[in-house]
Kinemage of the C-alpha trace (Angstrom):
@kinemage 1
@onewidth
@group {chain A} dominant
@subgroup {mainchain}
@vectorlist {calphas} color= white
{ca met a 1} P 70.567 236.814 185.811
{ca asn a 2} L 68.943 240.122 184.984
{ca glu a 3} L 67.092 239.723 181.675
{ca lys a 4} L 67.471 243.430 180.818
{ca leu a 5} L 71.226 243.055 181.201
{ca leu a 6} L 71.160 239.942 179.035
{ca asn a 7} L 69.713 241.921 176.130
{ca asn a 8} L 72.817 244.149 176.157
{ca leu a 9} L 75.444 241.403 176.339
{ca val a 10} L 77.124 239.956 173.266
{ca cys a 11} L 79.698 237.260 172.659
{ca pro a 12} L 83.224 238.721 172.874
{ca val a 13} L 84.317 236.549 169.942
{ca thr a 14} L 81.488 237.034 167.431
{ca asn a 15} L 79.588 240.086 168.766
{ca thr a 16} L 76.324 238.120 168.498
{ca gln a 17} L 73.473 237.810 171.008
{ca leu a 18} L 73.934 235.410 173.922
{ca glu a 19} L 71.325 232.967 175.229
{ca trp a 20} L 70.900 232.253 178.934
{ca asp a 21} L 71.052 228.555 179.782
{ca lys a 22} L 69.142 228.705 183.077
{ca gln a 23} L 69.671 225.025 183.907
{ca gln a 24} L 73.469 225.235 183.762
{ca asn a 25} L 73.667 228.944 184.670
{ca arg a 26} L 75.761 230.030 181.713
{ca leu a 27} L 75.535 232.234 178.638
{ca val a 28} L 75.690 230.479 175.281
{ca ser a 29} L 76.930 231.795 171.959
{ca arg a 30} L 75.471 229.531 169.270
{ca glu a 31} L 77.575 231.101 166.517
{ca ala a 32} L 80.895 230.701 168.364
{ca lys a 33} L 79.766 227.389 169.916
{ca leu a 34} L 80.962 228.596 173.323
{ca ala a 35} L 79.377 228.776 176.770
{ca tyr a 36} L 80.472 231.438 179.242
{ca pro a 37} L 80.114 230.878 182.994
{ca ile a 38} L 78.171 233.067 185.385
{ca gln a 39} L 79.991 233.341 188.717
{ca asn a 40} L 78.296 234.941 191.729
{ca gly a 41} L 75.711 236.458 189.375
{ca ile a 42} L 78.363 238.036 187.133
{ca pro a 43} L 78.879 236.844 183.537
{ca val a 44} L 82.526 236.052 182.806
{ca leu a 45} L 82.817 237.047 179.146
{ca leu a 46} L 86.494 236.471 178.522
{ca pro a 47} L 87.254 234.469 175.367
{ca glu a 48} L 89.562 232.148 177.301
{ca thr a 49} L 86.778 231.231 179.770
{ca gly a 50} L 84.391 230.059 177.048
{ca glu a 51} L 83.733 226.333 177.177
{ca lys a 52} L 83.410 224.678 173.756
{ca leu a 53} L 79.997 223.218 173.012
{ca glu a 54} L 79.551 219.905 171.281
{ca asp a 55} L 77.815 219.907 167.888
């Protein structure tokens, strides 16, 4: 994941900054409590692909 690109990506639901979970290779929106997958190096930022995070 390109860290410069990461600084320009926001959650499609809340428009807040995303965090890169390097261990699970996904982007996390703390505010929306969703994790978006990264497939073949490309973030999939569709609201329906977000996996709900546990509290």
